[in-house]
MIMI-977175 format. One record per residue (C-alpha): residue number from 1; x, y, z. Coordinates in steps of 0.25 Angstrom, whole numbers, plus 5000, padded with zeros to 4 digits. Layout:
BEGIN
DOLUM  pos     X     Y     Z
DOLUM  NUM     X     Y     Z
...
REM end
This chain:
BEGIN
DOLUM  pos     X     Y     Z
DOLUM    1  4976  4956  5011
DOLUM    2  4975  4954  4996
DOLUM    3  4963  4960  4989
DOLUM    4  4961  4972  4998
DOLUM    5  4966  4982  4988
DOLUM    6  4959  4976  4977
DOLUM    7  4946  4977  4984
DOLUM    8  4949  4991  4988
DOLUM    9  4952  4995  4973
DOLUM   10  4939  4988  4969
DOLUM   11  4931  4996  4980
DOLUM   12  4938  5009  4976
DOLUM   13  4934  5006  4961
DOLUM   14  4919  5004  4965
DOLUM   15  4919  5016  4974
DOLUM   16  4922  5026  4962
DOLUM   17  4932  5034  4971
DOLUM   18  4944  5039  4964
DOLUM   19  4958  5034  4970
DOLUM   20  4960  5049  4975
DOLUM   21  4946  5049  4982
DOLUM   22  4948  5035  4988
DOLUM   23  4962  5039  4993
DOLUM   24  4957  5052  4999
DOLUM   25  4946  5045  5006
DOLUM   26  4955  5033  5011
DOLUM   27  4966  5043  5015
DOLUM   28  4977  5037  5006
DOLUM   29  4984  5043  4994
DOLUM   30  4980  5039  4980
DOLUM   31  4993  5033  4978
DOLUM   32  4990  5024  4990
DOLUM   33  4977  5020  4984
DOLUM   34  4985  5015  4971
DOLUM   35  4995  5008  4980
DOLUM   36  4985  5000  4989
DOLUM   37  4989  4986  4990
DOLUM   38  4985  4974  4999
DOLUM   39  4998  4973  5006
DOLUM   40  4999  4987  5012
DOLUM   41  4985  4992  5013
DOLUM   42  4982  4994  5028
DOLUM   43  4969  4990  5034
DOLUM   44  4966  5004  5039
DOLUM   45  4967  5008  5024
DOLUM   46  4958  4997  5020
DOLUM   47  4948  5001  5030
DOLUM   48  4948  5016  5026
DOLUM   49  4946  5011  5011
DOLUM   50  4934  5003  5015
DOLUM   51  4928  5015  5022
DOLUM   52  4931  5024  5010
DOLUM   53  4925  5013  5000
DOLUM   54  4913  5010  5009
DOLUM   55  4918  4995  5011
DOLUM   56  4917  4987  5024
DOLUM   57  4931  4985  5029
DOLUM   58  4929  4971  5035
DOLUM   59  4922  4966  5023
DOLUM   60  4932  4972  5014
DOLUM   61  4944  4965  5021
DOLUM   62  4936  4952  5021
DOLUM   63  4933  4952  5006
DOLUM   64  4947  4956  5003
DOLUM   65  4953  4945  5010
DOLUM   66  4943  4935  5003
DOLUM   67  4948  4941  4990
DOLUM   68  4962  4940  4993
DOLUM   69  4961  4925  4996
DOLUM   70  4956  4922  4983
DOLUM   71  4963  4932  4974
DOLUM   72  4977  4932  4981
DOLUM   73  4983  4921  4971
DOLUM   74  4977  4929  4959
DOLUM   75  4983  4942  4965
DOLUM   76  4997  4936  4966
DOLUM   77  4996  4930  4952
DOLUM   78  4992  4944  4946
DOLUM   79  5003  4951  4954
DOLUM   80  5013  4941  4949
DOLUM   81  5008  4944  4935
DOLUM   82  5009  4959  4937
DOLUM   83  5023  4957  4942
DOLUM   84  5027  4950  4930
DOLUM   85  5021  4961  4921
DOLUM   86  5028  4971  4929
DOLUM   87  5041  4963  4928
DOLUM   88  5039  4962  4913
DOLUM   89  5037  4978  4912
DOLUM   90  5050  4980  4921
DOLUM   91  5058  4970  4912
DOLUM   92  5053  4977  4899
DOLUM   93  5056  4991  4905
DOLUM   94  5070  4986  4909
DOLUM   95  5072  4980  4895
DOLUM   96  5069  4993  4888
DOLUM   97  5079  5000  4897
DOLUM   98  5089  4990  4893
DOLUM   99  5086  4992  4879
DOLUM  100  5087  5007  4881
DOLUM  101  5100  5006  4888
DOLUM  102  5106  4997  4876
DOLUM  103  5102  5008  4866
DOLUM  104  5109  5018  4875
DOLUM  105  5121  5010  4876
DOLUM  106  5121  5008  4861
DOLUM  107  5120  5023  4859
DOLUM  108  5131  5026  4869
DOLUM  109  5140  5015  4862
DOLUM  110  5138  5022  4849
DOLUM  111  5141  5036  4854
DOLUM  112  5154  5031  4861
DOLUM  113  5158  5024  4847
DOLUM  114  5155  5037  4840
DOLUM  115  5163  5045  4850
DOLUM  116  5174  5035  4850
DOLUM  117  5175  5037  4834
DOLUM  118  5175  5052  4836
DOLUM  119  5186  5052  4846
DOLUM  120  5195  5043  4837
REM end
């Protein structure tokens, strides 16, 4: 059911509730609010969220399904774009670690060379 969490987040923004207030009223942790996703959210949770936000549960589900049929290809494209950005950030981080290791190895080699000269 793609689009459910997107609709929940839009409704939450419109409600003016804080994430903490929302989490408390729904009966979930604030961390869970941030981690909501379409693949793992339970219908019972959606129903409780609809109650808290004053939304009609059945209409909410119907609208979310309609949105998902239109937006799923776009969501998949955006997810792939985000995956590419994440992979680039990971690559940049790893390359910086490789450079740091290279500098460390150079310093160690220099120290070994100096110690060898002192022992000679």
